N, C-alpha and C positions, 0 to 999 in steps of 0.2 A: 570951244565948242558945249553947243547945249547939251544940259544932263542928259533929257532923254534919248539922244543921237549917241549919246556916250556909253548909256545902258543897250541901247538895241545892237550894237556893233560889240560889245561886251557879251551879250548873249547870244549873237551869233558865231564867235569867235566859240564858245563854250560848244555850241552846239557841235562846230566841225570838228574840235578836238573830242566831244564825245563819239562824233561818227568814226575820227580814225580810231581809237579806241575800239572800239566795236566793231573793225573790220581787223584790227591787229588779234583782238581774241578769236574773230572765225578762220582766220587765216592759222594761228598756233596749235587750235584745237586738233586738226586732222594731222599736221606734220608730229604734236605729240603722241597720237596714236600710233603712224608711222613708227617714229622712232624706237615704242614701245613692242611691236610689231617685231624690231629687229633682236630686240635684248629678251624677250619672254618665253617659256617653254612653246613647242609649237602649237597645244590645243588653243593658247590663249594668243598665240603671236597671230593666228589666223583671223579668231575673233575683232582682234586690234585693228588686222588689215582690211579684212571686211567693212567695220564699222567706219574707218576713214574712208575709204573709197563708196561708200554707200553717202556717208556727210556729204562730199564733193561732188557727185551726182545730180544728190537734191537740191543743193545751194546751186549749181548752175540750172538744172530746169525752173527753178522756183526765179530765177533770173529771167527765165524765156529769152536767152539768147539763141538765135538759130544757128546750126549746123553748124552751117558755112560760116559765122562768124566764130566760130571756134577752131574749126581748120578739116573740119572734117570734108575735105572736095578732095575725091579721087582722080578727076580731070588734072588739078594740080601737079601730079605726077609726074604727066608730061609733059607740064612747062617746066619742071625742074630737074625734066632728065639728065641735063649737061650738070648738075649738082651731083646727085645719084652717081651718073660714071664717074664724075672724078673721087668720090667716096670711094669707088671700085678701085679705082687706081692706087689710092693711097693704101688703101687695104691690101693689095697683092703687091703692094712697093714693101710695106711690113712685114709681110710674110715671107718673100723673098731674102730680105734680111736677116729673118729671123731662120731661115730654112739653110743659110751659108754659114752663120754664125753657132749653128746649130741647138738654139732655143727651141725650135717648133717643136709640139707636141701635140698630145691628144687631146680634144676638149672636153679637160675635168678628167681626165683617163678612163676616159668611157670608151668603148670596143664599137657600139654602136648610136653616135652622137645627136641623131636627127630628133629624137624628141627632146632634146636638151637645146640645139638650134631653135625649133619653133617655137619652144616653151619661154627661151631668152627675147626673141624676136617680139611676143607677145606681153612679156613684163616691159619690155622697152617702149611699148606702146603705151602700156598701162603707166609708166613713171613718166612718161611726156605727157601724157593726158592730163595729171596731178599737177606736175609742176608748171606747164605753162597753159593752161584752160583755166586752172584754180590758183595756182601760188602766184605765176605773173599778173593773172588778172584784177589779185588784191593789192599785191605790190603796188600795181603802177597807180591805185587807188590812192596810195600813203608818200610815195617818193616820184622823183624824175624817171623818165624812162630810163636814164642809164644808169642809175641809182635800183630801180627793178629789176634791170638784167644782172646786176653784180651782185642782188640780194637770192635773187632767184637763185644763180649759182653758189650760194654760201649753203642756202637751204640744200642742194644738188650735194652737197659736198657731208655737209652735216648726214647724211641719209646713208655716208658709206663711211662713218666711222665703226671700228677706232683703226683701219684700216689705214696706216700714213700713206703710204705712195697712192694710194688710191683713191683718199680723201682731196690730197693735194693735186690730183690731176682730175678729176671730179668737179673742183671746184672753174676748173678754166674749161672743160667740156661744159660744165652746165650756162657756163655766160655764152658760148658758140655753139650750144643748140638753141637757147633762147634767142640770141642774134638771128639765128637763122627763123624762127617761129616768127619771130616779130616781122621781118624783113618779108618772109612767103607766106605768110600764115595758112601754113598745110600742116596740120598735124603726123598725118602718114609721111611725108619727107622727111622732117625730123625724126621720128619713131624709125625709118631706117635706117636714117644715118648712125643714129645709136647703136642701133642693132649690127650694123656692118661693122660699125668700129669695136664695138664691146667685144664682139665673138673674136676678132682681129686680134686685138689684145690677148682674149684668153688662150688663144694658142700659140701669140708668138711670145711675149715676155714670159724674163725667167719669175718663176716662183717667185721668188724674193723680192721682187720687185713691188707684186702688187694680192701676192698671194693668192690666185685662183680668182681673183676677184669676189672674194667674201670678205662680209660686212657683219656687224655689230657680234652675237652670240657665236655665229658659225666662227668670225673669224678665230674666235680664241678657244673654241673646242673641237674645229675639225682640224683634222692630219690634210698635208698637203694631199690634192687629188691629181697630181703630177705622176704618171706611174708607167709612161712607156715615151722614149722621145723617139722620133723620126731621125734615122741617121742619114748627116748629110754628105754630099761625097767634094772630095778635096783635089 
């Protein structure tokens, strides 16, 4: 092979390698900020969380992607109504099983949980925005389609450390959410599926399984939030 051609190919490979390193670094930066937010005291945690979200929004803005390409399409909710219906049916089945087994309880021990429900639904949307619109797109530039889905699930799992049961479940949930997003390309749908199933687990699973969905510093410091059981009829 001609020496000039060899040098050109070598240079192109180096540029491609440099691009991959750059993408990996741009991905790791907000992920590290979010992980820090889970472990730092509240004022610093809020600052890290806001910084990570700002970085992600700015990156997507500079990429000049259309909102519809990111999955912001309310019309898609009607097209995927069957998926949301199936999710509700699964949630009702889990609730019925929990009721019969005696593990059904108030949401995080709250007497009036409506604000918590709204807050969790909003947080589920933010999580899926960061996970799908940013992490998945960055990982897709580094690895294969299947590899990007698995790694996105891994990122989602890491965000739920050190809660052992929730971390394991989050890996499979993250892969599942990513598969839905990759196929349906609708952020609202995947966020609703996330919120419905997450809230269902929060009131259905015994505390020893997922520890009230607590993660990071809160997992180590906070006591159980399950304070009132709903009696079953036997």
